[in-house]
N, C-alpha and C positions, 0 to 999 in steps of 0.2 A: 746443530742444525735442527730446526723444528719443522715437522711436517704436519699439515692439517688434514684431517680426514674429510674429503669432499662430501660424503654422505652426511656426516655430522653437521657440517656447515649448512647444507641444504635444509635439514630438519630444523636447525636453530633459526634460520631465516623464516621458515614457514610458520614456526610457532611464536615468533616474536610479535610484539604489538607495535610494529613500526607504522608510521603514517600511511605508507603506500598500501599496506595490507588491510588496514582499517578502512581506507577509502575504497579499496577494491571490494571488500565485504559489503559496504554500504551500497555500492553500485549494483552488486549481485542481488541484494535485497530489493532495491528499487526495480530491477528488471523482473524479479519474481512477481512483484505487484502487478505487472502488466497483464497477468491472467485475469484480473478483475474486469478488464475490458470485455472479455467474452460474456460475462454475466450481464453487463450493461448492454452489449450489442443485441443479445437475445430479447431484452426488454424493449429496446428501441425498434427493432424490426417488427415486433408484434405489439406495438404500443397500444393500439386500440383493443386488442384481445383481452377480455376479462377486466377491462378498466373499472367497471362498476364494483368489482370484488376486490380491487386493489386496496391494501391496508392504508389507512389515513390517520396515523398516530398524532399528527399535529393539527388535525381538523382544518386543513386547507383545501380539501377536496382530493379525490383519488387521482385526477389528472395531474394536478400540481405535485402531489406526493410522488407519483411515478416519474414525472418529469425531473424532480429533484434527485431521485434515485439514479436515473439515467445520467443526469449531469455529473453526479459524483462518480459513478462507476466508469464512465467513459472519459469525459473532459478532465476531471481532476486526476484520474489515473494517468492520463497522457502527460500531464504536468509533472506528476511525481516521477514517472519513468525518465522524462527529460531532465529532471532536477531543476525545474523552473518554477519559482514561487512555491517551492516544495512545502514549507510549513503551512502556508495558507491553503494550499490544495489538499492537505491532509485533514483539515478540520471537517469539511463535508463528508469525507470518507470515514473518519472516526465516528461522527454522528450517525452515519448510515449503519455502520457495524454495531454500534451500541443499540440502536433501535431494532435491528435484526435479532440480536442476541437476547436483549432484555424485554422486548415488547412483542415482536412478531413470533419468536420461538420461545417465549417465556415459559410456558408450561410443558414444553417438549423435552425429551431426553437430550443429554449432552451431545450425542451423535448428530442431532439436527442443528446444533449450534457450533459444532467444532470448526467448520470452515470459517465462519464469521469470527470466531475467537482467534484463529490463526492470522487472518487479515488484520484484526484489531491490534494484535500484538506487534505485527510488522509495522503498522501505521504508527503506533505509539513509539516504537523503537526509532523510526525515522524522524518523528516529531522531536525526540530528545537529542538525536545525533546530528540532525540536519542532513542534507543531501550528499555531503562529502565533496571532495575536490573534483571528482570526475562527474561534474554536473554543470548545467548552464548557470545555476546560481554560483557555483564555484568559479566559473570563468568570469562572470560579471563582477564577482568580488575582487578578483585579481586586477581587472582593468580599471 
């Protein structure tokens, strides 16, 4: 008669690379990205404040540059969190983080870039993994 240790079984399941656990991890990562909305919301609610001093790395004007940043940080983040058109929504977010890290904060210490680097790594991870099964993209793929 064989008995299995329930604790051992739980840990084995937690540490396995089963589909459900990978998809749950991707969902958690997408939900963490929702914090970016707070950055965009602050820019949106005070859109005209300091607009003349807003960085314009693509030379499209500070209003357009700030508008594109708000678009990425709010609208694209909502799409990522929902898992809808995820990979397309990640492109503006990745561009935004690359500009923040390598242009806006280029000469500053790493501490000033750290948050942007974290977001960039999360966005790149999602770009490669996709949104996972627990997403609207996953639901549409099934149907």
